[in-house]
C-alpha positions as CSV (number, residue, x, y, z in Angstrom):
1,X,73.9,32.2,3.8
2,X,72.6,31.7,7.1
3,X,72.2,28.4,8.9
4,X,68.9,26.8,9.5
5,X,67.5,27.5,13.0
6,X,67.7,24.5,15.4
7,X,64.6,22.2,15.3
8,X,62.9,22.6,18.6
9,X,60.0,20.8,20.2
10,X,56.6,22.4,20.7
11,X,55.2,23.4,24.2
12,X,52.7,20.4,23.9
13,X,55.7,17.9,23.4
14,X,57.6,19.4,26.1
15,X,54.6,19.1,28.4
16,X,54.3,15.5,27.5
17,X,57.9,14.8,28.1
18,X,57.5,16.2,31.7
19,X,54.6,14.0,32.4
20,X,55.7,10.7,30.7
21,X,57.7,8.0,32.2
22,X,60.4,5.7,30.7
23,X,58.7,3.2,28.2
24,X,55.6,5.3,27.6
25,X,54.6,6.5,24.1
26,X,54.4,10.0,23.4
27,X,52.9,11.9,20.3
28,X,55.5,14.3,18.5
29,X,53.0,17.1,17.9
30,X,54.2,17.1,14.2
31,X,57.9,17.1,15.0
32,X,59.9,15.1,12.3
33,X,63.0,13.7,14.0
34,X,64.6,13.3,10.4
35,X,64.7,17.0,10.2
36,X,66.9,17.3,13.4
37,X,70.6,17.7,13.5
38,X,72.6,14.6,12.9
39,X,74.9,13.7,15.6
40,X,78.5,13.2,14.3
41,X,79.9,10.4,16.4
42,X,83.1,8.5,16.4
43,X,82.3,4.9,15.3
44,X,84.3,1.8,15.9
45,X,83.2,-1.8,15.4
46,X,84.3,-4.3,18.1
47,X,83.6,-7.6,19.5
48,X,84.4,-10.8,17.4
49,X,82.1,-12.6,15.3
50,X,78.1,-12.6,14.9
51,X,76.5,-15.9,13.6
52,X,73.1,-14.7,12.2
53,X,70.3,-17.2,11.5
54,X,67.2,-15.7,9.7
55,X,67.0,-17.3,6.4
56,X,64.5,-18.6,6.2
57,X,62.9,-16.9,8.9
58,X,60.0,-19.2,8.2
59,X,61.8,-22.6,7.9
60,X,59.6,-25.2,6.1
61,X,61.7,-28.3,6.1
62,X,62.3,-30.3,9.3
63,X,65.6,-31.6,10.6
64,X,67.8,-29.3,8.9
65,X,70.7,-27.1,9.7
66,X,69.6,-23.3,9.6
67,X,73.0,-21.5,10.0
68,X,76.6,-22.6,10.8
69,X,80.1,-21.3,11.4
70,X,82.6,-24.0,10.7
71,X,85.4,-22.5,12.9
72,X,84.6,-19.9,15.4
73,X,87.7,-18.1,16.6
74,X,89.1,-17.7,20.2
75,X,87.3,-14.9,22.0
76,X,83.8,-13.5,22.4
77,X,81.2,-14.0,19.6
78,X,77.3,-14.0,19.4
79,X,74.7,-16.1,18.0
80,X,71.3,-14.4,16.9
81,X,68.4,-16.4,15.6
82,X,64.8,-15.6,14.9
83,X,62.7,-18.5,13.3
84,X,59.1,-19.4,12.9
85,X,58.2,-23.0,12.4
86,X,56.6,-23.5,9.1
87,X,57.0,-27.4,8.7
88,X,53.4,-28.3,9.7
89,X,54.9,-30.5,12.6
90,X,56.5,-29.8,15.9
91,X,60.2,-28.9,15.9
92,X,62.9,-27.9,18.4
93,X,65.5,-25.2,17.4
94,X,68.8,-26.2,19.1
95,X,72.3,-24.5,19.4
96,X,74.9,-27.3,18.8
97,X,78.8,-27.0,18.9
98,X,81.2,-29.6,17.6
99,X,84.9,-29.7,18.7
100,X,87.7,-28.5,16.4
101,X,91.2,-29.9,15.6
102,X,92.7,-30.9,19.0
103,X,89.5,-30.4,20.9
104,X,87.6,-27.1,21.9
105,X,86.4,-25.2,25.0
106,X,83.3,-23.0,24.5
107,X,80.9,-21.5,27.0
108,X,77.6,-19.4,27.0
109,X,78.6,-16.2,28.7
110,X,75.1,-14.5,28.3
111,X,71.8,-15.6,26.9
112,X,68.3,-14.1,25.9
113,X,65.6,-16.6,24.9
114,X,62.0,-16.2,24.3
115,X,59.2,-18.1,22.8
116,X,57.7,-20.2,21.4
117,X,54.9,-17.8,20.8
118,X,52.7,-16.6,17.8
119,X,53.7,-13.0,17.5
120,X,57.3,-12.6,16.0
121,X,57.7,-9.1,17.3
122,X,56.9,-9.9,20.8
123,X,59.3,-12.8,20.8
124,X,62.1,-10.5,19.4
125,X,61.6,-7.7,22.0
126,X,61.5,-10.2,25.0
127,X,64.6,-12.0,23.7
128,X,66.6,-8.8,23.7
129,X,65.2,-7.6,27.2
130,X,66.1,-11.0,28.6
131,X,69.6,-10.8,27.1
132,X,70.1,-7.3,28.5
133,X,69.2,-8.5,32.1
134,X,71.0,-11.8,32.0
135,X,74.3,-12.1,34.1
136,X,74.8,-15.8,34.5
137,X,77.6,-17.3,32.6
138,X,77.7,-21.0,32.2
139,X,80.8,-23.3,32.7
140,X,82.9,-24.1,29.7
141,X,82.1,-27.1,27.8
142,X,85.0,-29.4,26.7
143,X,84.4,-31.0,23.3
144,X,86.8,-33.6,21.9
145,X,87.7,-33.2,18.3
146,X,84.6,-34.0,16.1
147,X,82.3,-34.4,19.3
148,X,79.0,-32.6,19.0
149,X,76.9,-31.3,22.0
150,X,74.1,-29.2,22.7
151,X,75.3,-25.6,24.0
152,X,72.1,-24.7,25.9
153,X,69.8,-27.5,27.3
154,X,66.9,-25.2,28.2
155,X,66.6,-24.0,24.6
156,X,66.9,-27.6,23.3
157,X,63.9,-28.6,25.6
158,X,61.4,-26.3,24.0
159,X,59.1,-27.6,21.5
160,X,58.1,-25.1,18.8
161,X,54.7,-25.9,17.4
162,X,53.7,-25.1,13.8
163,X,53.2,-21.3,13.3
164,X,55.0,-20.4,16.6
165,X,58.3,-18.3,16.6
166,X,61.4,-18.7,18.7
167,X,64.3,-16.3,19.3
168,X,67.6,-16.4,20.9
169,X,70.7,-14.2,21.5
170,X,73.7,-16.1,22.9
171,X,77.1,-14.6,23.6
172,X,79.8,-17.4,23.5
173,X,83.3,-17.5,25.0
174,X,85.8,-19.7,22.9
175,X,89.1,-20.6,24.9
176,X,92.5,-21.6,23.5
177,X,92.1,-24.7,21.6
178,X,90.7,-25.7,18.3
179,X,88.1,-23.3,16.8
180,X,84.6,-25.0,17.5
181,X,82.0,-25.5,14.7
182,X,78.7,-23.8,16.0
183,X,75.3,-24.3,14.4
184,X,71.5,-23.5,14.6
185,X,69.6,-26.7,14.0
186,X,65.9,-27.6,13.7
187,X,65.1,-31.1,14.5
188,X,62.0,-33.2,15.6
189,X,61.4,-33.3,19.3
190,X,62.5,-37.0,19.6
191,X,65.7,-36.6,17.6
192,X,68.9,-36.0,19.7
193,X,70.2,-32.9,18.0
194,X,73.9,-33.6,18.9
195,X,73.7,-37.1,17.5
196,X,71.8,-36.3,14.4
197,X,73.7,-33.0,13.6
198,X,76.6,-34.4,11.6
199,X,74.3,-35.9,9.0
200,X,71.7,-33.2,8.7
201,X,71.4,-31.3,5.5
202,X,71.4,-27.4,5.2
203,X,68.1,-25.8,4.8
204,X,67.6,-24.0,1.5
205,X,67.5,-20.2,1.6
206,X,64.8,-18.1,0.8
207,X,66.8,-15.1,-0.3
208,X,65.4,-11.6,-0.7
209,X,65.2,-9.6,2.6
210,X,66.4,-12.5,4.7
211,X,69.9,-13.6,5.2
212,X,72.1,-16.0,7.1
213,X,75.9,-16.1,7.9
214,X,78.8,-14.6,9.8
215,X,79.8,-11.0,10.3
216,X,83.2,-10.1,11.5
217,X,81.9,-7.9,14.4
218,X,79.0,-8.1,16.9
219,X,79.3,-4.7,18.7
220,X,79.3,-1.1,17.4
221,X,80.7,1.6,19.7
222,X,79.5,5.3,19.2
223,X,81.1,8.0,21.2
224,X,81.3,11.9,21.3
225,X,85.0,12.6,20.8
226,X,87.0,15.9,21.3
227,X,89.3,15.0,18.3
228,X,88.3,17.9,15.9
229,X,86.5,15.5,13.6
230,X,83.4,14.5,15.7
231,X,81.1,16.2,18.0
232,X,82.8,16.6,21.3
233,X,79.4,16.6,23.1
234,X,75.7,17.4,22.5
235,X,74.5,20.8,23.7
236,X,70.8,21.6,24.5
237,X,71.2,24.7,22.4
238,X,71.5,22.4,19.2
239,X,67.8,21.6,19.4
240,X,66.7,18.1,18.3
241,X,69.5,15.9,17.1
242,X,69.4,12.3,16.4
243,X,71.4,9.3,15.3
244,X,69.8,7.0,12.6
245,X,70.2,3.4,13.4
246,X,70.5,0.7,10.7
247,X,69.6,2.7,7.7
248,X,72.5,1.4,5.5
249,X,73.7,4.8,4.8
250,X,74.4,6.8,7.8
251,X,74.8,3.7,9.8
252,X,76.1,1.0,7.5
253,X,75.0,-2.6,7.3
254,X,77.2,-5.3,8.6
255,X,78.4,-7.8,5.8
256,X,77.5,-11.6,6.4
257,X,79.1,-14.5,4.7
258,X,77.0,-17.7,4.4
259,X,79.4,-20.5,5.6
260,X,76.7,-23.1,5.7
261,X,76.8,-23.5,1.8
262,X,79.9,-24.0,-0.6
263,X,78.9,-20.7,-2.3
264,X,79.9,-18.6,0.6
265,X,77.7,-15.6,-0.6
266,X,78.4,-12.3,1.0
267,X,75.3,-10.2,1.8
268,X,74.3,-7.0,3.6
269,X,72.7,-7.7,7.0
270,X,69.7,-5.1,6.4
271,X,68.6,-4.0,10.0
272,X,71.9,-4.9,11.7
273,X,69.8,-7.4,13.7
274,X,72.1,-8.8,16.6
275,X,74.6,-5.9,16.4
276,X,74.9,-4.3,19.9
277,X,75.1,-0.5,19.7
278,X,77.0,0.9,22.7
279,X,76.6,4.7,23.1
280,X,78.7,6.9,25.2
281,X,77.6,10.6,24.8
282,X,78.7,13.6,26.7
283,X,76.1,16.3,27.3
284,X,76.0,20.0,28.0
285,X,73.2,22.3,28.7
286,X,74.2,25.8,27.9
287,X,70.6,27.1,27.9
288,X,69.5,25.2,31.1
289,X,67.2,22.6,29.5
290,X,66.9,19.0,30.2
291,X,67.1,16.2,27.5
292,X,64.7,13.4,26.7
293,X,66.0,10.3,24.7
294,X,63.2,9.4,22.3
295,X,63.2,6.1,20.2
296,X,61.3,6.9,17.0
297,X,60.4,4.2,14.4
298,X,61.1,5.1,10.9
299,X,60.7,1.6,9.3
300,X,57.1,0.6,10.5
301,X,56.6,-1.8,13.4
302,X,59.1,-1.5,16.2
303,X,59.1,-3.0,19.7
304,X,62.4,-3.5,21.6
305,X,64.2,-2.5,24.8
306,X,67.2,-0.4,25.9
307,X,69.7,-0.3,28.7
308,X,70.4,3.2,30.2
309,X,72.6,4.9,32.8
310,X,70.4,6.7,35.4
311,X,69.6,10.3,35.0
312,X,66.4,12.1,36.1
313,X,65.0,8.6,35.7
314,X,66.3,5.3,37.3
315,X,67.8,4.0,34.1
316,X,68.5,0.2,33.7
317,X,66.6,-2.1,31.4
318,X,63.5,-0.6,29.7
319,X,60.9,-2.0,27.4
320,X,60.2,0.1,24.4
321,X,57.2,0.7,24.8
322,X,56.0,-0.9,28.0
323,X,52.5,-1.2,26.3
324,X,51.5,-1.8,23.7
325,X,54.0,-4.4,22.3
326,X,55.0,-2.0,19.5
327,X,54.4,1.3,17.6
328,X,54.8,2.1,13.9
329,X,53.7,5.8,13.6
330,X,56.8,8.0,12.7
331,X,55.0,10.9,14.6
332,X,55.1,9.0,17.9
333,X,58.2,8.0,20.0
334,X,58.9,6.1,23.1
335,X,60.5,8.0,26.0
336,X,63.6,5.9,27.0
337,X,65.1,8.3,29.7
338,X,65.7,12.0,30.7
339,X,68.7,13.8,31.7
340,X,69.9,17.2,33.1
341,X,73.2,18.0,31.6
342,X,73.8,20.7,34.1
343,X,74.0,18.0,36.8
344,X,76.6,16.1,35.0
345,X,74.5,13.6,33.3
346,X,76.1,11.7,30.5
347,X,74.2,9.3,28.3
348,X,75.4,5.6,28.3
349,X,73.2,3.1,26.7
350,X,73.0,-0.3,24.8
351,X,70.6,-0.7,22.1
352,X,69.8,-3.6,19.5
353,X,67.4,-3.9,16.7
354,X,65.3,-7.0,17.8
355,X,63.9,-9.8,15.7
356,X,60.6,-9.1,14.3
357,X,60.9,-5.3,14.2
358,X,61.9,-3.0,11.4
359,X,64.6,-0.5,10.8
360,X,65.7,2.2,10.5
361,X,65.1,3.7,14.1
362,X,66.0,7.2,15.1
363,X,67.5,7.8,18.6
364,X,66.6,11.4,19.2
365,X,67.9,13.9,21.8
366,X,65.1,16.3,22.5
367,X,65.7,19.3,24.8
368,X,62.9,20.6,26.8
369,X,62.3,22.9,29.8
370,X,62.1,20.7,33.0
371,X,59.5,22.9,34.7
């Protein structure tokens, strides 16, 4: 039985890829990226913990704890939150830490913060873009046992009006000492969060598609590998190939444990929000073609960002798309970057499904004639 022919882009799509720039939307001229070859990559989860806060996404009770991990271990972890104020009155969303046994040291190593604004998708994409471009680590904060403090004063100063959304991604470093308790808290503007925190109650969960809790990893590493079990590289002769992000099957969902409530429910984190995907792909061009990296929504609205190594384009941090703020048509995609494998271009990138967007998302490699 013969193998199916590689999926190839039309001449119209190839011309569009030559004309477009990074962040621009291109029509796929009928090409279905789901029909392309699946990249078989070596996958390893890394990093430490991910504290995820999105249940309820629309919080309705003021002065409540939205998510908490009672003992964040030594090392690097991430806090991801995306919340809309549904209380009917002004609130702040604050990141609070409390010293563990014998005291704790904790620092914000990297941060992305956006909002408060009315559009949850815009908040999510700007949060991740700002996290990608941030390189300012803050000094470590010393907390005595049982002492609570605000981890990020700029976040704590923001007032979220009713109906507005705020989003944050904070990478934390926990140093030797007692593991600190870390929480995402909603409180009235005049309430000192660090003083009120020990007496605040947990916000009830909505359940359904929303979750909160801690996952055992915050990064996913994906590589071509010459080990006989995975693709050693991508070659342009393969035609269109893709990796399907956060579909729960080819790319498994993280599992999160709710450590805010005694039940400690274990739930799948549909969409893998807050999980950083780090790709390292070697590419070859046996037929002389260039390669375009396209980001193709497969779960309705998507608007985000990506960090790329340079190739035919400058690389760096790119909004997806630049304008408008999102796209949803599965027969459209955003051009992220272009590469010429014959010039030794590999593909290195960082990607995350941002708050307010929907998964799955196809990352597609599309070969095209560069001239």
